[in-house]
N, C-alpha and C positions, 0 to 999 in steps of 0.2 A: 828482797829476794829469798826464797826459801833453803834448806840444807837438810842431810839426815843425821841421826846422830852418828860417832863415829863406830863402832858397832856395828851398822845396818850398811852403813857406807861401805865397811871392806866387803860383807855378805852382797850388796850390788854389784860393786869392784868386781869379786868373783865369778860373780855367774855373770856380766857382761866377755868377761875374758873367755868362759869356760863357753858362752853360745858363738862370740862372734868370731865371722870371718876377715881376716888384713885388718883388725879392730873394727867393724861396724855389723851389726846385724844382721841379719837379714830379713826381710819382710816374716817367711814363715816360721823368725826364731827368736822375735816379740814377743808370742806368750810363748812357751814354753821358758823364756826366762822370766818370764814374769810370774806365772805360778812356780817357779822351782825359786823361788822368794817369799813364798808359802800365798802371795797373795791368791785369793781364788775369786779367777774371771774366765767370762766367757770369750768365746771367738767375736759373737756382738758386742756386747760390754769392752771389749776393746779397741775395736770398731766408733763407738757413741764416743771415744776419746781421742785415735788414733786421725786428724785430721788423710793425711795420705798414708794407708793403711800398706801399698804395695811399695814405699819408699826406706831404703835403709835407715839405718843408725845408727850414730857413734853414741860412744859413753856421752856427752850432752844430751843427746834427744832423747837418753834412755832417760835420763833424770828425773828430767822434767816432766816424759811421758810419766811416769814413778809418781813423782808431785802430783799430777792431777790424777790419779788415783784413789793415792792416797787419801787426798784431798774431798773426793768424792764420797769416803769408805768413811764421812763421818758418822756416828754412833745412830742420830739419829734417822738416816742415810738406812744404814743396816738395815734396823728396827722396822723400815718401812718396806725390805726389798726383802727381807724376810716373813713379814706379815703377807703381803700381795700370792708369794707362794706358796704359803698356808692355805689361804683364801681359794687359790688356785686349786687347790687340791680335795679342795670337802665334795662329798658324794651327796645324793640331793636331798638326806636328811640334817645337811650341814656338819658333817664328822667329816673325817681325816683315819682312817683305817686304819690300823698297821700294817693287813695282810697288802690294801691297795701300795704305802707307802716302800710297800717293798718289793711289791710288784714290779714295778716305776725306776725305786730302783739297783733293780734289778738285770733291767731291760733297753736301758733309754740311759742315752748319753756317756755319760764314763759308768762300765758298770760297774758295782762294788761288789767286793769277793763275799764270801760267806760271814768272815771272821767280821768286815766293818760290816755288815747289816745284823750283827748277834748287839750294835747298839740299842737298838730298838728295843728288841727282847727283855733288858730291863723294864721294861717300862710292863707296870700289872694293866689287864685289859684290853679291851681289841680299839679300841681308838686313841687317835696320840691328840693332847692340848697342842694348844702353839709353845706354853715355855717350854715342850720336850722335843716337839719340832725342831726349837733351836739350840736346846742345845745336842738335836742328831748334828742336825748341817752347821755351827756356826764352830767352827774349826779358831782355838784359841790361835794368834799370831806369833808368830816363832820371833820374831824379828820385834825391836819396837819402832814401830813406826810415824812416833810424833816429829813435826817437825822444828826445827830450829832455827831461828833470823841468821840467815847467810851474814858472817863477816867482810866487810867490803876490802 
């Protein structure tokens, strides 16, 4: 069985307590609680992990869900996902342009602010390379998500 490091566990407990109602997370509170812990996740990705997204979660179920999320976020999986996202943005010439990326980030999903979009401008030229794209979207974790063996 896996467990989180003490600092991460405290943050999990705090997030659960903040979002929970009567010691349970309502289905519509699971995703905000996960995101509050700094784990970038869409509703679709959460549905792939949670068997019944309409079910309420107690603290133990929430932790088990977080363990599944962390296990799925292995570096090789993350690189693959970022590569797929980058490739999907390429134009007919096989390029990802700054203008197109900014347009998408301003007008789809969770819209970014002008300050957040300014990160793209630090790169010279009109195109974004894969390395630059990864730097833009791959936000470093605020917590140490390394799993430890749980002592029995």
